[in-house]
PABA-507633 format. One record per atom (N, C-alpha, C, O): residue number from 1; residue in three letters; atom name; y, x, z. Coordinates in steps of 0.02 Angstrom, whole numbers, plus 50000, padded with zeros to 5 digits. Atoms other than C-alpha are relative to their C-alpha. Layout:
<rec resi="NUM" resn="ALA" name="CA" y="Y" x="X" z="Z"/>
...
This chain:
<rec resi="1" resn="MET" name="N" y="50029" x="50035" z="50048"/>
<rec resi="1" resn="MET" name="CA" y="52262" x="49685" z="49776"/>
<rec resi="1" resn="MET" name="C" y="49935" x="50047" z="49969"/>
<rec resi="1" resn="MET" name="O" y="49883" x="50021" z="49951"/>
<rec resi="2" resn="LYS" name="N" y="50063" x="49932" z="49982"/>
<rec resi="2" resn="LYS" name="CA" y="52144" x="49859" z="49760"/>
<rec resi="2" resn="LYS" name="C" y="49958" x="49973" z="50043"/>
<rec resi="2" resn="LYS" name="O" y="49900" x="49956" z="50027"/>
<rec resi="3" resn="TYR" name="N" y="50040" x="50003" z="49966"/>
<rec resi="3" resn="TYR" name="CA" y="52095" x="49819" z="49913"/>
<rec resi="3" resn="TYR" name="C" y="49943" x="49960" z="49988"/>
<rec resi="3" resn="TYR" name="O" y="49888" x="49980" z="49968"/>
<rec resi="4" resn="LYS" name="N" y="50040" x="50066" z="50032"/>
<rec resi="4" resn="LYS" name="CA" y="52020" x="49644" z="49885"/>
<rec resi="4" resn="LYS" name="C" y="49954" x="50040" z="49937"/>
<rec resi="4" resn="LYS" name="O" y="49907" x="50068" z="49965"/>
<rec resi="5" resn="ALA" name="N" y="50023" x="49984" z="50045"/>
<rec resi="5" resn="ALA" name="CA" y="51949" x="49707" z="49728"/>
<rec resi="5" resn="ALA" name="C" y="49935" x="50067" z="50031"/>
<rec resi="5" resn="ALA" name="O" y="49876" x="50058" z="50016"/>
<rec resi="6" resn="LEU" name="N" y="50062" x="49957" z="49974"/>
<rec resi="6" resn="LEU" name="CA" y="51839" x="49869" z="49818"/>
<rec resi="6" resn="LEU" name="C" y="49967" x="49964" z="50034"/>
<rec resi="6" resn="LEU" name="O" y="49906" x="49967" z="50033"/>
<rec resi="7" resn="LEU" name="N" y="50048" x="50027" z="49940"/>
<rec resi="7" resn="LEU" name="CA" y="51800" x="49750" z="49961"/>
<rec resi="7" resn="LEU" name="C" y="49930" x="49962" z="49966"/>
<rec resi="7" resn="LEU" name="O" y="49870" x="49964" z="49980"/>
<rec resi="8" resn="THR" name="N" y="50042" x="50036" z="50039"/>
<rec resi="8" resn="THR" name="CA" y="51717" x="49650" z="49851"/>
<rec resi="8" resn="THR" name="C" y="49959" x="50022" z="49948"/>
<rec resi="8" resn="THR" name="O" y="49917" x="49985" z="49921"/>
<rec resi="9" resn="ALA" name="N" y="50047" x="49951" z="50030"/>
<rec resi="9" resn="ALA" name="CA" y="51638" x="49785" z="49753"/>
<rec resi="9" resn="ALA" name="C" y="49933" x="50010" z="50036"/>
<rec resi="9" resn="ALA" name="O" y="49876" x="49994" z="50019"/>
<rec resi="10" resn="THR" name="N" y="50028" x="49976" z="49944"/>
<rec resi="10" resn="THR" name="CA" y="51565" x="49846" z="49892"/>
<rec resi="10" resn="THR" name="C" y="49942" x="49940" z="50046"/>
<rec resi="10" resn="THR" name="O" y="49883" x="49943" z="50064"/>
<rec resi="11" resn="LEU" name="N" y="50063" x="50036" z="49968"/>
<rec resi="11" resn="LEU" name="CA" y="51502" x="49697" z="49974"/>
<rec resi="11" resn="LEU" name="C" y="49948" x="49958" z="49948"/>
<rec resi="11" resn="LEU" name="O" y="49903" x="49928" z="49977"/>
<rec resi="12" resn="VAL" name="N" y="50020" x="50023" z="50040"/>
<rec resi="12" resn="VAL" name="CA" y="51432" x="49629" z="49813"/>
<rec resi="12" resn="VAL" name="C" y="49939" x="50047" z="49987"/>
<rec resi="12" resn="VAL" name="O" y="49886" x="50019" z="49973"/>
<rec resi="13" resn="GLY" name="N" y="50046" x="49955" z="49995"/>
<rec resi="13" resn="GLY" name="CA" y="51327" x="49784" z="49808"/>
<rec resi="13" resn="GLY" name="C" y="49958" x="50023" z="50056"/>
<rec resi="13" resn="GLY" name="O" y="49905" x="50053" z="50049"/>
<rec resi="14" resn="THR" name="N" y="50043" x="50003" z="49947"/>
<rec resi="14" resn="THR" name="CA" y="51271" x="49788" z="49979"/>
<rec resi="14" resn="THR" name="C" y="49967" x="49936" z="49971"/>
<rec resi="14" resn="THR" name="O" y="49921" x="49954" z="49935"/>
<rec resi="15" resn="LEU" name="N" y="50036" x="50052" z="50010"/>
<rec resi="15" resn="LEU" name="CA" y="51207" x="49614" z="49942"/>
<rec resi="15" resn="LEU" name="C" y="49945" x="50011" z="49951"/>
<rec resi="15" resn="LEU" name="O" y="49886" x="50010" z="49967"/>
<rec resi="16" resn="LEU" name="N" y="50061" x="49997" z="50051"/>
<rec resi="16" resn="LEU" name="CA" y="51114" x="49640" z="49776"/>
<rec resi="16" resn="LEU" name="C" y="49934" x="50069" z="50033"/>
<rec resi="16" resn="LEU" name="O" y="49874" x="50073" z="50020"/>
<rec resi="17" resn="GLY" name="N" y="50044" x="49925" z="49985"/>
<rec resi="17" resn="GLY" name="CA" y="51038" x="49821" z="49861"/>
<rec resi="17" resn="GLY" name="C" y="49957" x="49952" z="50065"/>
<rec resi="17" resn="GLY" name="O" y="49899" x="49971" z="50069"/>
<rec resi="18" resn="CYS" name="N" y="50031" x="50019" z="49932"/>
<rec resi="18" resn="CYS" name="CA" y="50976" x="49707" z="50033"/>
<rec resi="18" resn="CYS" name="C" y="49952" x="49939" z="49964"/>
<rec resi="18" resn="CYS" name="O" y="49898" x="49927" z="49991"/>
<rec resi="19" resn="THR" name="N" y="50039" x="50035" z="50023"/>
<rec resi="19" resn="THR" name="CA" y="50907" x="49577" z="49917"/>
<rec resi="19" resn="THR" name="C" y="49930" x="50027" z="49949"/>
<rec resi="19" resn="THR" name="O" y="49880" x="49995" z="49936"/>
<rec resi="20" resn="SER" name="N" y="50063" x="49961" z="50021"/>
<rec resi="20" resn="SER" name="CA" y="50793" x="49713" z="49822"/>
<rec resi="20" resn="SER" name="C" y="49974" x="50001" z="50053"/>
<rec resi="20" resn="SER" name="O" y="49927" x="49964" z="50066"/>
<rec resi="21" resn="THR" name="N" y="50042" x="50003" z="49949"/>
<rec resi="21" resn="THR" name="CA" y="50751" x="49753" z="49970"/>
<rec resi="21" resn="THR" name="C" y="49944" x="49960" z="50048"/>
<rec resi="21" resn="THR" name="O" y="49897" x="49974" z="50085"/>
<rec resi="22" resn="MET" name="N" y="50043" x="50072" z="49966"/>
<rec resi="22" resn="MET" name="CA" y="50684" x="49585" z="50029"/>
<rec resi="22" resn="MET" name="C" y="49947" x="49996" z="49932"/>
<rec resi="22" resn="MET" name="O" y="49891" x="49990" z="49957"/>
<rec resi="23" resn="THR" name="N" y="50026" x="50020" z="50045"/>
<rec resi="23" resn="THR" name="CA" y="50602" x="49561" z="49860"/>
<rec resi="23" resn="THR" name="C" y="49941" x="50066" z="49996"/>
<rec resi="23" resn="THR" name="O" y="49880" x="50059" z="49990"/>
<rec resi="24" resn="ASN" name="N" y="50053" x="49952" z="49982"/>
<rec resi="24" resn="ASN" name="CA" y="50519" x="49728" z="49880"/>
<rec resi="24" resn="ASN" name="C" y="49942" x="49995" z="50030"/>
<rec resi="24" resn="ASN" name="O" y="49881" x="49993" z="50022"/>
<rec resi="25" resn="THR" name="N" y="50067" x="50029" z="49913"/>
<rec resi="25" resn="THR" name="CA" y="50447" x="49694" z="50045"/>
<rec resi="25" resn="THR" name="C" y="49953" x="49953" z="49979"/>
<rec resi="25" resn="THR" name="O" y="49898" x="49980" z="49973"/>
<rec resi="26" resn="VAL" name="N" y="50005" x="50069" z="50004"/>
<rec resi="26" resn="VAL" name="CA" y="50395" x="49530" z="50009"/>
<rec resi="26" resn="VAL" name="C" y="49924" x="50028" z="49942"/>
<rec resi="26" resn="VAL" name="O" y="49865" x="50019" z="49958"/>
<rec resi="27" resn="LEU" name="N" y="50030" x="50010" z="50059"/>
<rec resi="27" resn="LEU" name="CA" y="50310" x="49582" z="49829"/>
<rec resi="27" resn="LEU" name="C" y="49947" x="50063" z="50026"/>
<rec resi="27" resn="LEU" name="O" y="49899" x="50073" z="49989"/>
<rec resi="28" resn="ASN" name="N" y="50058" x="49946" z="50001"/>
<rec resi="28" resn="ASN" name="CA" y="50206" x="49745" z="49916"/>
<rec resi="28" resn="ASN" name="C" y="49953" x="49966" z="50051"/>
<rec resi="28" resn="ASN" name="O" y="49892" x="49974" z="50052"/>
<rec resi="29" resn="ARG" name="N" y="50052" x="50038" z="49953"/>
<rec resi="29" resn="ARG" name="CA" y="50150" x="49627" z="50064"/>
<rec resi="29" resn="ARG" name="C" y="49981" x="49936" z="49957"/>
<rec resi="29" resn="ARG" name="O" y="49948" x="49911" z="50003"/>
<rec resi="30" resn="ALA" name="N" y="50032" x="50041" z="50030"/>
<rec resi="30" resn="ALA" name="CA" y="50094" x="49481" z="49945"/>
<rec resi="30" resn="ALA" name="C" y="49959" x="50045" z="49939"/>
<rec resi="30" resn="ALA" name="O" y="49901" x="50024" z="49937"/>
<rec resi="31" resn="THR" name="N" y="50080" x="49932" z="50025"/>
<rec resi="31" resn="THR" name="CA" y="49981" x="49631" z="49825"/>
<rec resi="31" resn="THR" name="C" y="49955" x="49997" z="50034"/>
<rec resi="31" resn="THR" name="O" y="49899" x="49982" z="50012"/>
<rec resi="32" resn="PHE" name="N" y="50070" x="49993" z="49953"/>
<rec resi="32" resn="PHE" name="CA" y="49876" x="49648" z="49967"/>
<rec resi="32" resn="PHE" name="C" y="49989" x="49933" z="50027"/>
<rec resi="32" resn="PHE" name="O" y="49928" x="49926" z="50024"/>
<rec resi="33" resn="ASP" name="N" y="50009" x="50058" z="49985"/>
<rec resi="33" resn="ASP" name="CA" y="49887" x="49457" z="50039"/>
<rec resi="33" resn="ASP" name="C" y="49965" x="49973" z="49949"/>
<rec resi="33" resn="ASP" name="O" y="49906" x="49959" z="49955"/>
<rec resi="34" resn="LEU" name="N" y="50058" x="50043" z="50048"/>
<rec resi="34" resn="LEU" name="CA" y="49839" x="49374" z="49868"/>
<rec resi="34" resn="LEU" name="C" y="49948" x="50047" z="49960"/>
<rec resi="34" resn="LEU" name="O" y="49912" x="50024" z="49916"/>
<rec resi="35" resn="ASN" name="N" y="50056" x="49958" z="50047"/>
<rec resi="35" resn="ASN" name="CA" y="49730" x="49520" z="49797"/>
<rec resi="35" resn="ASN" name="C" y="50042" x="49991" z="49929"/>
<rec resi="35" resn="ASN" name="O" y="50016" x="49963" z="49881"/>
<rec resi="36" resn="CYS" name="N" y="49969" x="50003" z="50082"/>
<rec resi="36" resn="CYS" name="CA" y="49841" x="49524" z="49643"/>
<rec resi="36" resn="CYS" name="C" y="50051" x="50053" z="49999"/>
<rec resi="36" resn="CYS" name="O" y="50088" x="50066" z="50047"/>
<rec resi="37" resn="PRO" name="N" y="49965" x="49928" z="50039"/>
<rec resi="37" resn="PRO" name="CA" y="49926" x="49680" z="49545"/>
<rec resi="37" resn="PRO" name="C" y="50059" x="49968" z="49999"/>
<rec resi="37" resn="PRO" name="O" y="50060" x="49911" z="49976"/>
<rec resi="38" resn="SER" name="N" y="49919" x="50022" z="50002"/>
<rec resi="38" resn="SER" name="CA" y="50134" x="49658" z="49568"/>
<rec resi="38" resn="SER" name="C" y="50008" x="49969" z="49937"/>
<rec resi="38" resn="SER" name="O" y="50046" x="49920" z="49936"/>
<rec resi="39" resn="GLU" name="N" y="49977" x="49994" z="50054"/>
<rec resi="39" resn="GLU" name="CA" y="50136" x="49653" z="49393"/>
<rec resi="39" resn="GLU" name="C" y="49986" x="49889" z="49973"/>
<rec resi="39" resn="GLU" name="O" y="50008" x="49846" z="49934"/>
<rec resi="40" resn="SER" name="N" y="50032" x="50068" z="50024"/>
<rec resi="40" resn="SER" name="CA" y="50048" x="49483" z="49387"/>
<rec resi="40" resn="SER" name="C" y="50050" x="49943" z="50057"/>
<rec resi="40" resn="SER" name="O" y="50041" x="49883" z="50046"/>
<rec resi="41" resn="ILE" name="N" y="49980" x="50034" z="49961"/>
<rec resi="41" resn="ILE" name="CA" y="50159" x="49406" z="49529"/>
<rec resi="41" resn="ILE" name="C" y="50092" x="49985" z="49992"/>
<rec resi="41" resn="ILE" name="O" y="50137" x="50019" z="49968"/>
<rec resi="42" resn="GLU" name="N" y="49930" x="50019" z="50026"/>
<rec resi="42" resn="GLU" name="CA" y="50318" x="49308" z="49526"/>
<rec resi="42" resn="GLU" name="C" y="50028" x="49976" z="50079"/>
<rec resi="42" resn="GLU" name="O" y="49996" x="49947" z="50123"/>
<rec resi="43" resn="THR" name="N" y="49971" x="50032" z="49929"/>
<rec resi="43" resn="THR" name="CA" y="50463" x="49281" z="49676"/>
<rec resi="43" resn="THR" name="C" y="50049" x="49960" z="49969"/>
<rec resi="43" resn="THR" name="O" y="50072" x="49961" z="49912"/>
<rec resi="44" resn="GLN" name="N" y="49934" x="50048" z="49981"/>
<rec resi="44" resn="GLN" name="CA" y="50590" x="49160" z="49712"/>
<rec resi="44" resn="GLN" name="C" y="50039" x="49982" z="50058"/>
<rec resi="44" resn="GLN" name="O" y="50021" x="49942" z="50100"/>
<rec resi="45" resn="GLU" name="N" y="49951" x="50020" z="49934"/>
<rec resi="45" resn="GLU" name="CA" y="50732" x="49153" z="49836"/>
<rec resi="45" resn="GLU" name="C" y="49992" x="49924" z="50017"/>
<rec resi="45" resn="GLU" name="O" y="50006" x="49884" z="49972"/>
<rec resi="46" resn="LEU" name="N" y="49994" x="50063" z="49985"/>
<rec resi="46" resn="LEU" name="CA" y="50705" x="48988" z="49932"/>
<rec resi="46" resn="LEU" name="C" y="50057" x="49986" z="50063"/>
<rec resi="46" resn="LEU" name="O" y="50067" x="49928" z="50083"/>
<rec resi="47" resn="GLY" name="N" y="49954" x="50003" z="49957"/>
<rec resi="47" resn="GLY" name="CA" y="50835" x="49016" z="50059"/>
<rec resi="47" resn="GLY" name="C" y="50001" x="50045" z="50053"/>
<rec resi="47" resn="GLY" name="O" y="49952" x="50082" z="50058"/>
<rec resi="48" resn="PHE" name="N" y="49997" x="49929" z="49969"/>
<rec resi="48" resn="PHE" name="CA" y="50897" x="49138" z="50195"/>
<rec resi="48" resn="PHE" name="C" y="49949" x="50041" z="50007"/>
<rec resi="48" resn="PHE" name="O" y="49917" x="50023" z="50056"/>
<rec resi="49" resn="LYS" name="N" y="50046" x="49958" z="49956"/>
<rec resi="49" resn="LYS" name="CA" y="50782" x="49260" z="50225"/>
<rec resi="49" resn="LYS" name="C" y="49917" x="49960" z="49974"/>
<rec resi="49" resn="LYS" name="O" y="49862" x="49971" z="49998"/>
<rec resi="50" resn="THR" name="N" y="50066" x="50029" z="50027"/>
<rec resi="50" resn="THR" name="CA" y="50649" x="49151" z="50125"/>
<rec resi="50" resn="THR" name="C" y="49965" x="50018" z="49941"/>
<rec resi="50" resn="THR" name="O" y="50005" x="50014" z="49895"/>
<rec resi="51" resn="ILE" name="N" y="50033" x="49986" z="50079"/>
<rec resi="51" resn="ILE" name="CA" y="50541" x="49195" z="49973"/>
<rec resi="51" resn="ILE" name="C" y="49916" x="49990" z="49988"/>
<rec resi="51" resn="ILE" name="O" y="49866" x="50012" z="50016"/>
<rec resi="52" resn="GLY" name="N" y="50064" x="50025" z="50025"/>
<rec resi="52" resn="GLY" name="CA" y="50410" x="49112" z="49873"/>
<rec resi="52" resn="GLY" name="C" y="49959" x="50037" z="49968"/>
<rec resi="52" resn="GLY" name="O" y="49992" x="50079" z="49936"/>
<rec resi="53" resn="VAL" name="N" y="50019" x="49973" z="50046"/>
<rec resi="53" resn="VAL" name="CA" y="50287" x="49184" z="49786"/>
<rec resi="53" resn="VAL" name="C" y="49922" x="49980" z="49967"/>
<rec resi="53" resn="VAL" name="O" y="49882" x="49955" z="50007"/>
<rec resi="54" resn="VAL" name="N" y="50034" x="50034" z="50059"/>
<rec resi="54" resn="VAL" name="CA" y="50161" x="49135" z="49652"/>
<rec resi="54" resn="VAL" name="C" y="49956" x="50054" z="49958"/>
<rec resi="54" resn="VAL" name="O" y="49990" x="50092" z="49923"/>
<rec resi="55" resn="GLY" name="N" y="50048" x="49938" z="50019"/>
<rec resi="55" resn="GLY" name="CA" y="50017" x="49258" z="49589"/>
<rec resi="55" resn="GLY" name="C" y="49932" x="49992" z="50001"/>
<rec resi="55" resn="GLY" name="O" y="49906" x="49976" z="50054"/>
<rec resi="56" resn="CYS" name="N" y="50065" x="50001" z="49999"/>
<rec resi="56" resn="CYS" name="CA" y="49844" x="49257" z="49536"/>
<rec resi="56" resn="CYS" name="C" y="49970" x="49933" z="50001"/>
<rec resi="56" resn="CYS" name="O" y="49911" x="49930" z="50019"/>
<rec resi="57" resn="GLY" name="N" y="50026" x="50052" z="49961"/>
<rec resi="57" resn="GLY" name="CA" y="49821" x="49078" z="49557"/>
<rec resi="57" resn="GLY" name="C" y="50008" x="49967" z="50073"/>
<rec resi="57" resn="GLY" name="O" y="49985" x="49915" z="50097"/>
<rec resi="58" resn="LYS" name="N" y="49977" x="50029" z="49925"/>
<rec resi="58" resn="LYS" name="CA" y="49900" x="49075" z="49734"/>
<rec resi="58" resn="LYS" name="C" y="50061" x="49997" z="50024"/>
<rec resi="58" resn="LYS" name="O" y="50101" x="50043" z="50014"/>
<rec resi="59" resn="ARG" name="N" y="49931" x="49997" z="49977"/>
<rec resi="59" resn="ARG" name="CA" y="50043" x="49030" z="49809"/>
<rec resi="59" resn="ARG" name="C" y="50012" x="49988" z="50076"/>
<rec resi="59" resn="ARG" name="O" y="49967" x="49961" z="50108"/>
<rec resi="60" resn="VAL" name="N" y="49968" x="49963" z="49956"/>
<rec resi="60" resn="VAL" name="CA" y="50138" x="49070" z="49958"/>
<rec resi="60" resn="VAL" name="C" y="50059" x="50015" z="50036"/>
<rec resi="60" resn="VAL" name="O" y="50088" x="50058" z="50003"/>
<rec resi="61" resn="THR" name="N" y="49920" x="49988" z="49980"/>
<rec resi="61" resn="THR" name="CA" y="50306" x="49084" z="50060"/>
<rec resi="61" resn="THR" name="C" y="49996" x="50062" z="50048"/>
<rec resi="61" resn="THR" name="O" y="49947" x="50069" z="50085"/>
<rec resi="62" resn="TYR" name="N" y="49959" x="49959" z="49944"/>
<rec resi="62" resn="TYR" name="CA" y="50375" x="49215" z="50164"/>
<rec resi="62" resn="TYR" name="C" y="50059" x="49991" z="50033"/>
<rec resi="62" resn="TYR" name="O" y="50109" x="49964" z="50009"/>
<rec resi="63" resn="ILE" name="N" y="49929" x="50003" z="49972"/>
<rec resi="63" resn="ILE" name="CA" y="50499" x="49232" z="50294"/>
<rec resi="63" resn="ILE" name="C" y="50014" x="50088" z="50019"/>
<rec resi="63" resn="ILE" name="O" y="49973" x="50125" z="50046"/>
<rec resi="64" resn="LEU" name="N" y="49961" x="49927" z="49992"/>
<rec resi="64" resn="LEU" name="CA" y="50598" x="49405" z="50306"/>
<rec resi="64" resn="LEU" name="C" y="50015" x="50000" z="50090"/>
<rec resi="64" resn="LEU" name="O" y="50041" x="49957" z="50125"/>
<rec resi="65" resn="ASN" name="N" y="49985" x="49994" z="49932"/>
<rec resi="65" resn="ASN" name="CA" y="50599" x="49477" z="50481"/>
<rec resi="65" resn="ASN" name="C" y="50029" x="50065" z="49996"/>
<rec resi="65" resn="ASN" name="O" y="50008" x="50111" z="49960"/>
<rec resi="66" resn="GLY" name="N" y="49979" x="49915" z="49976"/>
<rec resi="66" resn="GLY" name="CA" y="50717" x="49631" z="50553"/>
<rec resi="66" resn="GLY" name="C" y="50075" x="49998" z="49928"/>
<rec resi="66" resn="GLY" name="O" y="50102" x="49957" z="49890"/>
<rec resi="67" resn="GLU" name="N" y="49926" x="49960" z="50029"/>
<rec resi="67" resn="GLU" name="CA" y="50869" x="49723" z="50466"/>
<rec resi="67" resn="GLU" name="C" y="49985" x="49988" z="49936"/>
<rec resi="67" resn="GLU" name="O" y="49947" x="50036" z="49928"/>
<rec resi="68" resn="CYS" name="N" y="50022" x="49978" z="50062"/>
<rec resi="68" resn="CYS" name="CA" y="50833" x="49700" z="50278"/>
<rec resi="68" resn="CYS" name="C" y="50058" x="50062" z="49943"/>
<rec resi="68" resn="CYS" name="O" y="50052" x="50085" z="49886"/>
<rec resi="69" resn="SER" name="N" y="49974" x="49944" z="50064"/>
<rec resi="69" resn="SER" name="CA" y="50964" x="49823" z="50206"/>
<rec resi="69" resn="SER" name="C" y="49948" x="50075" z="50026"/>
<rec resi="69" resn="SER" name="O" y="49951" x="50129" z="49995"/>
<rec resi="70" resn="SER" name="N" y="50037" x="49935" z="49982"/>
<rec resi="70" resn="SER" name="CA" y="50847" x="49957" z="50288"/>
<rec resi="70" resn="SER" name="C" y="49928" x="49975" z="50013"/>
<rec resi="70" resn="SER" name="O" y="49900" x="49947" z="50059"/>
<rec resi="71" resn="ARG" name="N" y="50079" x="50017" z="50010"/>
<rec resi="71" resn="ARG" name="CA" y="50675" x="49943" z="50220"/>
<rec resi="71" resn="ARG" name="C" y="49929" x="50014" z="50049"/>
<rec resi="71" resn="ARG" name="O" y="49869" x="49997" z="50048"/>
<rec resi="72" resn="LYS" name="N" y="50042" x="49973" z="49931"/>
<rec resi="72" resn="LYS" name="CA" y="50604" x="50022" z="50379"/>
<rec resi="72" resn="LYS" name="C" y="49981" x="49946" z="50043"/>
<rec resi="72" resn="LYS" name="O" y="49925" x="49937" z="50068"/>
<rec resi="73" resn="SER" name="N" y="49991" x="50044" z="49957"/>
<rec resi="73" resn="SER" name="CA" y="50649" x="49885" z="50473"/>
<rec resi="73" resn="SER" name="C" y="49994" x="49917" z="49994"/>
<rec resi="73" resn="SER" name="O" y="49994" x="49870" z="50033"/>
<rec resi="74" resn="CYS" name="N" y="50011" x="50089" z="50026"/>
<rec resi="74" resn="CYS" name="CA" y="50626" x="49725" z="50351"/>
<rec resi="74" resn="CYS" name="C" y="49917" x="49997" z="49988"/>
<rec resi="74" resn="CYS" name="O" y="49886" x="50035" z="49950"/>
<rec resi="75" resn="GLN" name="N" y="50056" x="50007" z="50024"/>
<rec resi="75" resn="GLN" name="CA" y="50452" x="49653" z="50362"/>
<rec resi="75" resn="GLN" name="C" y="49985" x="49919" z="49977"/>
<rec resi="75" resn="GLN" name="O" y="50014" x="49869" z="49997"/>
<rec resi="76" resn="ALA" name="N" y="50017" x="50096" z="50038"/>
<rec resi="76" resn="ALA" name="CA" y="50380" x="49479" z="50266"/>
<rec resi="76" resn="ALA" name="C" y="49933" x="50003" z="50049"/>
<rec resi="76" resn="ALA" name="O" y="49890" x="50044" z="50064"/>
<rec resi="77" resn="ILE" name="N" y="50059" x="50038" z="49964"/>
<rec resi="77" resn="ILE" name="CA" y="50273" x="49369" z="50367"/>
<rec resi="77" resn="ILE" name="C" y="49982" x="49947" z="49956"/>
<rec resi="77" resn="ILE" name="O" y="50023" x="49919" z="49919"/>
<rec resi="78" resn="MET" name="N" y="50018" x="50053" z="50034"/>
<rec resi="78" resn="MET" name="CA" y="50180" x="49249" z="50291"/>
<rec resi="78" resn="MET" name="C" y="50005" x="49932" z="50044"/>
<rec resi="78" resn="MET" name="O" y="49989" x="49918" z="50101"/>
<rec resi="79" resn="ASN" name="N" y="49983" x="50060" z="49949"/>
<rec resi="79" resn="ASN" name="CA" y="50238" x="49078" z="50320"/>
<rec resi="79" resn="ASN" name="C" y="49975" x="49940" z="50001"/>
<rec resi="79" resn="ASN" name="O" y="49991" x="49892" z="50036"/>
<rec resi="80" resn="SER" name="N" y="50041" x="50057" z="50011"/>
<rec resi="80" resn="SER" name="CA" y="50117" x="48968" z="50254"/>
<rec resi="80" resn="SER" name="C" y="49927" x="50007" z="49981"/>
<rec resi="80" resn="SER" name="O" y="49906" x="50064" z="49972"/>
<rec resi="81" resn="ASP" name="N" y="50077" x="49983" z="50021"/>
<rec resi="81" resn="ASP" name="CA" y="49924" x="48936" z="50207"/>
<rec resi="81" resn="ASP" name="C" y="50022" x="50016" z="49932"/>
<rec resi="81" resn="ASP" name="O" y="50065" x="49999" z="49892"/>
<rec resi="82" resn="LEU" name="N" y="50003" x="49999" z="50085"/>
<rec resi="82" resn="LEU" name="CA" y="49868" x="49015" z="50061"/>
<rec resi="82" resn="LEU" name="C" y="49991" x="49954" z="49951"/>
<rec resi="82" resn="LEU" name="O" y="49932" x="49934" z="49950"/>
<rec resi="83" resn="LYS" name="N" y="50035" x="50043" z="50052"/>
<rec resi="83" resn="LYS" name="CA" y="49853" x="48905" z="49926"/>
<rec resi="83" resn="LYS" name="C" y="49972" x="50017" z="49923"/>
<rec resi="83" resn="LYS" name="O" y="49944" x="49972" z="49890"/>
């Protein structure tokens, strides 16, 4: 039973870390692409490695590429026209 609890805690921690890295990667990219300060940007997870961004009256979707558990290999690629 302790093994299951430890495995679950490890898995949840890994997923939360990955989500944080994905959001930070998208936020950094969107700040540049939208020419908008990060404080004015909202993100929403839309699906597997897909994040929607709204800020400064603009809206865009990003697809994440690479292994996002490591920030060095995670890239946010714009997947929609800037609206």
